[in-house]
N, C-alpha and C positions, 0 to 999 in steps of 0.2 A: 504494499500499500504506500506508494511513494507519491501520491497525488499532492498537488499544491495545497488543497484544503486540509489534508492530513498534516502536512508540514506546518501549516498555520495553527492548527489546533494543538500540535505538539509544543510549538513555541508559546502558545497561550497558557497551556497547562504547566510548562516548565517554570520553576521559580526563577525570577530575574535576579534576586538577591537573597541573602540569608534570612532577612526578616519576612520574606514572602510566605514562608511556612512556619517559622519560629521553632521547628523541630525537625528531626530526621524523618525521612519518608517512612510511611507506615508499611508494615509487612503485608504482603498480599494475603487475601482471604480466598480459599479455594471453594468453588461452588459448581457442581455439576460438570466438572472438567475444565472450568474457566478459572482464571486468576483475576481477582479484583483487587486493585491497589488504590485505596483512597488517597487523595492528594489535595485536601482542602487548601484554598488560597485566601489570604487575608484581603478583604475589600473594605477599606476604612476601618471601622471598629468591629466589623462583622466578618464571618467566614463564609466563603462561597463554596457551594457543593461541587466538587470536582473529583474525578476518578478515572482510572484506566482499566478497561476490560481486555484481557489477553487470552489467547488459546493457541496451543500447539497443534499444527496441522502437518501432514506429510511434507508439504512444501515450505514449512517454516512457521514461525510464530506470527500471528496476526493480532492487531490491537485496535481498540476503539476508544476514543477519548469521550468521556462523559462530562458535560458541563451543564449545570442547571442554574436557573436564576435564583433559587432559594438561598437565603442567607441564614446564618445561625450565630448565636451568641458565643459559641465556643468551637474550637477546632474539633474536639471529640464529637460534638453533635453533628457537625458538617460531615465528618468522616463516616459516622454511623449512617447518616442519611444517604451518602453516596453508595455505601454497600447495599443498603435497602433498595435503592433505585436500580443499581446494577443487577441485582438478583431479579428484580421485576422485569427488566429489559431482557435478560437471559431467558426467563420463563416465557415471555411473549414473543421474542424474535429469534432466539437461538443463533445458529450459525449464519443466518441471513444478515446478521449484524455486520459481518465482514465483507459482504458483497459490494462490489463497486457499482456506482450508479444509483 
């Protein structure tokens, strides 16, 4: 998945400076063969719901960046919500999540 849009999302999710996350990256959560890595980002005094869903396929690892508009008062709350939303997306969309187009 080397599309310009994916590259844009990856830059958007990646912390630009140390205080963007205030902590080390969270360990991935395994769910139905997928790895979910919460990556909450500070937005003013709140935390934005952000995460990455990955899965190993025969042709390599594929990933999907999850960015939601919801904000939370703590990083832990934003990370927990990212995991919840990622599980919901996996249940509803499955491997189609990684289809181009």
